[in-house]
KOLNUPA-941328 format. One line per 10 residues: number of its first residue (from 1); for each residue x, y, z of C-alpha. Coordinates in steps of 0.001 Angstrom, whole numbers. Layout:
NUM = X/Y/Z  ...
***
This chain:
1 = -20902/43408/-63026  -22121/40973/-66351  -20160/40039/-68974  -21971/39518/-72191  -20097/39261/-75714  -16827/39986/-74133  -17857/43554/-72953  -18116/43715/-69457  -20799/45679/-68248  -21441/47473/-64598
11 = -24166/49195/-63174  -23400/53203/-63660  -22509/52432/-67391  -19085/53964/-67331  -16807/50716/-68593  -13778/51466/-65960  -13848/47729/-65612  -14236/46841/-69168  -10951/49214/-70142  -9205/47911/-67402
21 = -9295/44588/-68739  -9132/45539/-72168  -5755/47193/-71200  -4298/44294/-69756  -5332/41517/-72604  -3805/44369/-74891  -517/44208/-72423  -282/40639/-72665  -1125/40239/-76392  1801/42688/-77007
31 = 4295/41439/-74929  3516/37765/-76354  3608/39029/-80126  7019/40905/-79320  8566/37748/-77546  8133/35746/-81043  8817/38417/-83313  12224/39477/-81131  13267/35624/-82169  13306/37000/-85979
41 = 16128/39165/-86887  15085/42840/-87324  11087/41982/-88557  9908/43794/-91804  7982/46921/-91176  4810/45354/-92419  5360/42737/-89745  5111/45488/-87421  2278/47018/-88596  697/43387/-88409
51 = 1488/43041/-84885  -147/46882/-84376  -3104/46239/-86266  -3566/42894/-84412  -3338/44396/-80502  -5593/47343/-81953  -8130/45612/-82677  -8004/43599/-79740  -8514/46935/-77735  -11402/48083/-80170
61 = -13522/44970/-80062  -17038/46441/-79511  -16400/49905/-79132  -19567/50858/-79997  -21061/49115/-77284  -18367/50932/-74431  -17268/54195/-76523  -18883/56358/-73919  -15879/55096/-71377  -13264/57527/-73756
71 = -15521/60512/-71836  -13657/59840/-68677  -9865/61247/-69118  -8394/58242/-67292  -9743/55368/-69392  -8549/57502/-72303  -5186/57418/-71123  -4747/53969/-70163  -5675/53260/-73808  -3591/55824/-75154
81 = -424/54276/-73343  -925/50518/-74754  -1439/52157/-78098  2009/54555/-77640  3609/51370/-77020  2456/49221/-79834  3346/52384/-82276  6910/52408/-80972  7509/48879/-81850  5594/49843/-85073
91 = 8177/52852/-85845  11245/51680/-84005  11464/55390/-82410  12864/56866/-79322  10910/57037/-76487  10597/60595/-76394  8812/60822/-79801  5168/62281/-79198  2208/60189/-79146  912/61828/-82616
101 = 3848/61817/-84186  3910/58188/-83961  371/57962/-85015  1622/59983/-88521  4747/58150/-88617  3217/54582/-88195  28/55056/-90485  -2009/53512/-87514  -4601/55316/-85984  -6516/54467/-82885
***
């Protein structure tokens, strides 16, 4: 395993290790930013969108190098799970709202 410019490279070129690290990093970032935002009373939608774009851009760093990881369903599902949590924070919707509806309501796409 080799890490080059923030992308974890593996022998089999599946990038599963990289996706796991990205998801962990994005979850930590989301938790920390949510903690900062919760100190402020009812943050505006624009501030929630900044939170979403920050986490999304961190998740998509160097995506042209590892886009083939999306072919593997588990990796795609891991990324969607994190992104869904971000979108729930932007829209302030119930957890039962579908991922597709959250994408439309928030205007943030992955």
